[in-house]
N, C-alpha and C positions, 0 to 999 in steps of 0.2 A: 618393437618400433619397425615398421615399412620402410622400405630404403626409398628416400628420397625422389620426387619428378624432376626430373632436369627439364630443359627446353626443348632437347631432342624426343622427349615425349610429349610434349605439349604436341608441337610441331608433326608428329607423325598420327597422334590421336585426331587434329583439327584437318589434317593433307595438307600443310602449307610445309615453305621452308624456315627455317628456323631466323631469317632475319625477317622474315613478314610477323613470324611472334612478336620480335624483339620491336620492331615498328609500332606494334598493337599496344604491347605495353610501354613504349615511351613517347608516342605520337598517337594517338587512338583516331584522334579525326583526321589522320590522313591516311587511314586503309577504309576501304568498303566495307560497309554498314554488314552486309551479309559475313564479308571473311572477318572481322572484326570479333561480328556475335560467336564464329563458331570457335574463333579461339580462345575467347574467353570463357565460351562453353568449356571448352577442354581445360584450360586454367583450371576452372570451379572443380570438375571432376577430378582432377587429380592430385589438389589441392597442390600445385606448384608454386613456391614462394622463388622468386627471382634471389640471381646470389647479389650481395653486395658489393663483392670481394670483385666479382667477375665483372658488375657495371661498372666499379671505380676503375678496373684498369682501361677499359674503354672511355672513360671522360675524362680520366684524370683527376676525380672527384670523388671521393667517400659519405657525402652528405652526412660527414659527421664534426661539431665543434670541439673543442677542449675547453675546459676551465680548471684553471691548476692555481689553488692556494695553499700555503703554509697551515701544517695541521699543528694547532694550538694544544690539543688532546695527544697523551703520550699513550702510544699504542701497547708498549709494553706495561703499563698500569692497570689496562683492563681485566676485571676481573676474569678468570674461567668458565667459560660459556658451553655448559653442554646441553644442546637440543633436544638430543634423545629422553633426558631424564627429564622432562619440563611436565611433562604426566604426573611424578614425582611430588612437586613443587606446588606450594599450597597456591590456589587460585586469585590473593593478593595479598600485600603486606599493607599496614597503616603505619606513616612517618609522620613525624610532627614537627619536620625543619627538610626544606630542599635548597638549604646555601650551597649543599658539596655537590647538587645534582650533576652526573657526568655530562660533559660535554657541553657545560653553562657559556664556554667562554666563545661558542661559536654562533649566539644566536645573530649577530650580524650579517656572517658570512651564510648561511640559512635563511637568510630575508632574498642576497643578490641571488646563490644559487635558484630561488624560486622563480625568480625573476628571470634568469638566464633561460632555465629551464621552458619556462612559459613562451617566452619570446621565442626559442629554439622551435618549440615545436609551431608555433605560429609560422616559422620563415620555412617550416619543412626539413628542419634539419635534426638529428639526434643530438643530444649533448651527454658527452664522453668528461668526468670528471674526475681529477687527480689530486690525490694530499698528500703534500711531501712531508714527511715525519723527520726521522734520521736521516737525510736522502743527501750525504756532503757534495756526491759526484753529479748528482742530479739526474740520476739515470731514468726516475720516474716522469719527469717531464721530459726528457729527451725519446725515453720509447713514444709516450704520449700524441709528440709530435710527428712519429711517423705513421699514424693511425688519424689523423683527424686533418681536414682540408684548411685552417685557424687555429688560434688557439688565443685563449683569454688570461692573461696573468693578474695575480694582484702585485702591487707595485712592489720591487726590489725583493719579491718572494724567489724570483731567480738569477742570481748575479749575470753583471750586466756583459760579460763576454760569453756567457754561455746563451742569454737571451740575443744575442746578434746574431750568434752561428744560427741557434733556431728560424731568424728571421729571413734570413737567406733562402731557406725552403719553403716557409709559410708563414700569413702573413699572421700579425700578431697586435692585438691590442691589451693597453696595459689600465688598469685599474685602481683609481684611489693615487695615482700619482700624476705631477706635471711634467710637462715634456723636459726633458733634459739636458736638449741638442741633441738628443736623437730622433728618427723618423717613423715611429710607430703615430699607432692612432692612440689618443687616450682618452679613458672617460672619468671626469675628476670632479669635486665638488669645491666650494669657496671657504675652503677650511681656515686660510688667515683672515678673510673679512669677518667671516661669523662668530669664530671665538675673539677676535677683536669685540666686537660688540657686546659680544657676553661679559667679559672683562668689565667694559667700563659700567654693565649694568652693577656687577658685583662691586666696583670701586664705588659706584653710585649708593651703597648699604653699604659699605664697611667705613669709609672714609680713609683713616692712615691705619687703621689695624694692619695686621701682617697677613700676606697669601701667602698660601702655600699651593704648588704645581702637580700634581703625580700624572707623569710624563709615562707615553706608551715604551715599547722596545727601540733601541737608538737605532737601527737600520730601517723602520717605522719612517716613508716620507708622510703618514698622515699627524703622527708622533710630533715629528718636525716640524708640521705647517701651524698644527694648534699651537706649537710653544710660540712657534715665530708670530701670531696673532695676539696670543699675551703677553708679550714681553713687548711689541709693539704699542698694544695699549698704554701698558703701565709707563714706559717712558713718555708717550703723549702727554699722560697726566703727572708729570714730573717725578714718578716713582722710579729707582732703578731696579732694572731687572736682575741685575746680579745678588739681591738682597731678597730672591725669593728664595723659600726653602724647596728645595726641588725631592721629589722621589722617585724611584721608577720602576712601573712594572711592565708586565706584559699581556698585557687589555685584558686580562682574568679576573674575575671576582675573589679570586684566593689571594692574586697577588695586592688589590686594592684592601684585602684584607690584613695582611702583613702592613702595608702602608698604613692602615688607620692602628695597627696595635701601634709602630712608631711614632705617631702623633698625640698618641691617648697616652703614651710613657713620657715623651720628651716635649710635649706642651703643643695644647693644640691652637692652629692659628685661627684668626676671624674667618677666612672663607679657604674652602678648599677647592683648585679648579681643579676635574678629572679630566684626562686625554678621551677616555670615554667612558660609557653608563654602567660597563659592568665591574670596572675598579672603583667608579665612586659607592655603587651598590656595595661591595665589600667592604669598602672604608665606613658607611653608614651601618653594616652590620656589626662592625666592632663599638664603635658611640654605641650605638643602640645598648649594649651590653656593657659598657665602662660607664654607662651615667651622662655621656656627652651628650646636647641636647640640640638637635638640627630642626629649626635655622638658629635657636635661641644662642650657644654657644658657639658652630662652628654653620657657615654657610656651608652645599655642598652643590656642586656642577657638575653633570657629565656630558657627554656628544655621543649622537646614536639615534636615541630615540626608539631606543627597543620597548616592547611593552612591558617588560619589570619594570622600567622609569615610574609607569602609572601606579604599581601596587603597592611600592614601600610606602611607611608612613613620615615625615610627608613625603607628597609624591617629587621625584626630583626632576630640578632643573635640567633641561638639556638642548641642545640642538637636534633636531630629525634630522636624519638622513634619507633619502630618497632610495634606502637601498633596496627593493624592489625594481626599482627603475632603473638602477644602477645598472644592476644583471641586463635585463630587456635593453640596455641604450647600448648597454658593450655587444649582446648579440646583433642589432642595428646596425652596427660600424662595421662590426667584422662581416657581415654579408654584404654590406656594401660594398666594403676594400676587393670582394672576392670576386665581385663583378666589374669593379672600378680597379683594378690591380695598380695601375700608374694614376691614379689621383692625389694629390699632396695630401701629407699627413692630416688629420683631422683631430680636435681638440675638442670634446663635447663635454662642458664644465653646466652641469645640473645645481639648481637652486636648495638652499638649506631652510629647515625653521627656526628658531629661536623659539622654545617652549619655558616660557618661564610659570614657574613652579612654587611652591611654598616653599623649599628645602635652599632658598636664594634671597629669601625677602624678610628682613629682618623686620621683630613685631614692632609694633608702636606703642 
């Protein structure tokens, strides 16, 4: 590879100062057309690429936004990969079941990431993504904070004390978590209200039948709010929320299958309300194999609205989140904060859709 051209090379070839080169690249309309064309011709001829780090030092900006979320997949469990031996492998394989497809837990976050990447591009930013796995001291997110103009984080994926320290250096936007007396911008959804309405639908189908709840991680604000919606609706209907059989998963399909195995062994309730689609689908995997019929024997509902919820039989009743819009909104809010650093904290709440499908309707 040849040596990369510098701004000095461009200035020398165009016969101008480096300050003029800089003005042409930053504000071309402020430079005379003849001079501007001469500089741009030199840039093209030399293949010059401006240094982002140098530009960042001058502007105190990197042009990069960060998105940080927890890693549900375990890196140490990933099979070995040797790309150099790829030619020796068969061109394809045939499988009969993809229940255990890798990274199946990432479907919600994949969509949020797509939205953030799209909006970052539209806003003229580059998106840096960080995934926290076994990172107890949060070195990943701290390292990201030194390389970006602002940071978007999934609620409680970063400890409050760490997030507060980061927010003193750069703007922070919290995704999927309600404000808790903090000064961050938030992008969230109406978990409580939507889950309450879905629970009322389930009650209309099962009457006094038992309801079980498949909860998410204990530190997830989404899971916490979804249980609040369920318990509030139950109490309003004269049902005791404390009597609900609660199982806990981690938002993955595998944890839903484990919960389904417990229910199939200990007794299937009239309805299973799951805190997300992946866990609901995992439970349905087990019910299908155990001869438990959905919805004849048990109603099942989820939350998120991932595409896989339409591909099972029966299709899964769920609450559709605006996943791509969550990512886009987070970038828009962060870009606004960079332009208006002293504006009051903003909470943006996006609407949800309740999708009533066959899995939650009792056969007549």
